[in-house]
N, C-alpha and C positions, 0 to 999 in steps of 0.2 A: 726430452722434448725437442723436436727438430726446429731449425731456425724458421722455416716457413709457418709452422703452427704458432710459435712465439710471436711472429710478426702479425699474424691474424688476431691473436688475443690483444696485442697492443693497440691495434686499430679499433677494436671493439671498445676497449677501455677509453680511448680517446673520444669516441663518439658519445659514450656515456657521460663523460665529463662535460662535453659541449651541450648536453641536453639539459643541464641544471647549472645555471651560472648565477652567481650572486652579485648584487650591485647595491651600493648605498646611495640614496637620493634624499634630498631635503625638500620640504614643502612649507609654504607659509600658512600660518594658522591664526585666527583671531580668537582670543580666549578671555575669560573672566578674571583669571588669576594666573600670574606668571611665576615660574621658579627659574630664575636666571633668564635664559633665552628660550626656555621651553614652557609648554603649557602644563599647569598642575593637572593631576589626574581628574577627569570628568569635567574640566573647566572649558573645553573648546566650544565655541558657538557653532551650532549645526548649520548645514546647508539651508539656504533661503532665510538667513537671519537678516532682518531689516535694519539698515543703518541710516540714521538721519542726522543732519548737521545744519546748523544755521550760523550766520555771521556773529562773531564775538560782539557783545554789546559795546556800542560806542565806536565801532570800526566801520569801514566801507570797502566794498569790492571795487577795485579800480582796473581800468583797461586804458593803458597809456598808448596813444597813437601820435603821429606827427601833426595831425590836424586838431586834436582835442584829447583831453583826459576825461574818460567817461567814469562817473562814480555812481555807485548804487548803495543806498542805505540798508536795503534788505536783500538777502540772498539765502537760498536754502538748497540742500542736496539730499536726495533720498534714493536708496537703492537696496538691493539684497544680494547676498552672496550666492554664487552658483555652486559652491561646494564647501565642505567642512575644511578641506585643505587642498592646496594646489600650488603650483609654481609656474607662473605667478597665480595669485588668487584673484579671480576676475568676477565682476558682477554684471548681470545683464543690464540693458538700458533701464534707467529709472527716471527720476525727474530732477531738473536743475532750473531754478527760478531766479530772476533778477527783478527787483521792484524799487520804486522811488529813485529812479535814475535821472541824470541831467540830459540824457539822450534816450531814445527808444531802443530797448535791448529785448531781443527775442531769441529764444533757443529753438533752432530749427530741428536739430537732431541732438539728442542727449549723448549718444555714444556709449562707450563702455570704459569703466575705471578698473584698473588692476593694481595690486600692491605686491611688493616683494620685501620680505624681512631684511632689515639692515643688521648685518653681523655685529654682535657686541651690545645690542640695544633691544628695547621692546618697541621699536618703531619700524616703519616701512616706507619705501619710496612709492609714489603714486605716479601712474602714467595714464593717459587718456587717448583713446582712438575713436574716430568717427563722430566727434562732437562738432557741430556747426552752429555758430551764434552770429546773429546779424545785429548791427548797430546802425541807427539812422540819426544823424545829427544836423542841426541847423548851424551853418557857419556863415561867414561873410562871403563865401563863395557859393552859397545856396545850400541845398540839402545834400548831405554826403551819406551814401549808403555803402556799408562795408560788410563782408562776411569773412569770419576767421574760423579756421578748422584745425582740429588736432589729428595727428597720425602717429601713434606710438610716441606721444609727446610727454616728456617728463614734466609733471605739473606741480610737484611739491612733496611734502613729507607728512605722513600721518604719525603723530607722536602719541604713544600709548599713555593711559592715565585714567583718572576718574574725576572729570571727563577726559577723553582723548581730545586732541586738537589736530586740525588739518590746516597746515599752512601752505597756501597756494602761491607759487612763484613760477611763472611759465612764460616763455616766449612763443606766441602762437602765430603761425604764418597766415596770410590772407588768401582767399580764393579770388579769382579775377572778378572784380566788380568796378566801382568808381575809380577813376584815375587819380583821385585825390587821396585814396586810402593808402596808408603806409604798408610797406611790404610785410610788416609784422607788427603785432602788438604785444605789450607786456602786461600780463594779468597778475594781480596780487590780491590776496584776501586771507583773512583768518577766520576759520570756522571752529565752533565747538560742537562736538559730537553729543547729541542729546539722547541718542539711543543706538546701541545698548550702552549701559554703564555698569562697571568699568569696561574698558576695552584695551587690550594689549596685543601687539603684533609680535608673534614669536615664530620659532621654527620647530619642525618635527622631522627627525631623521629616521628613516625607515630602512631596514634591511630587506631588500627585495630580491626575490629569486625568479628568474625567467625560465619557464618550463615550455618545451617545444610541444606544440599541439599538432603541427603538420610539418612535413619535410621542408626544409629551407636552409638558407645560408645565414647562420647567426655569426657575425664576424667580430664584433667587439661590444664592450659593455655599454657604449652609448646607445645601442639599440635596445637596451633594457633599462627603462627609466620608470620613475614613480608614476608619471602621468601618461606615458606613451608606451603601449605594449604591442602595437601592430606596425610592422615595417613593410612598405610596398616591396614586392619581389624578394622578400627575405623569409617567406614562410609566416606562419601565424604563431605568435607567443603570447603568453598570459602571465600576469603577476601572480606570485604565490608568497604569502597569502594574498587573495584577491583584494 
């Protein structure tokens, strides 16, 4: 076989290898029963599972500012999952309430919560984006109105169990409002997940193969992930199995 023909076969083989590329990716999963850091077979909570939580009995949600510490005796969270598994696992806007407070507290925008599994545990970190809450308090300086907002803000930890617990500890910046408002507030609260029970935050590792559907430049494994399978200007790829 001449050198030119061998070179052509080598090029064809290289193209064939590039058309089927394996990648390993992890996803966060909420489940009923954990086996180590993974979900027991058939135990994953499906997409659109409703999650509800309320303040642990005898505790208060607190928002510490420079002008006042706002305390609420009642608070609840409710939302649903947008997928069975994802990284991060995010929920659409749900509801967030604060009642029996020493100031007026209103949630203008609930925003979205997302969780990512913490390695070596059955827990997850929580982050919030797009939440806007307003507080109006009477002080010696008159009425003070402040708005605090999250943007990819780390808000605490979701600890798996029966029931699961949500411990909120977050520093939340303010939007431009009253000059007496502090630049940021410190939010703390402890919630008990009332549904579903039990709830564990685990991981699922999947072997993913990217199969070329149209001509394009597939350059590295980062272009083939568990949750993203289409790259701008790099052709169209799909996960296999889908």
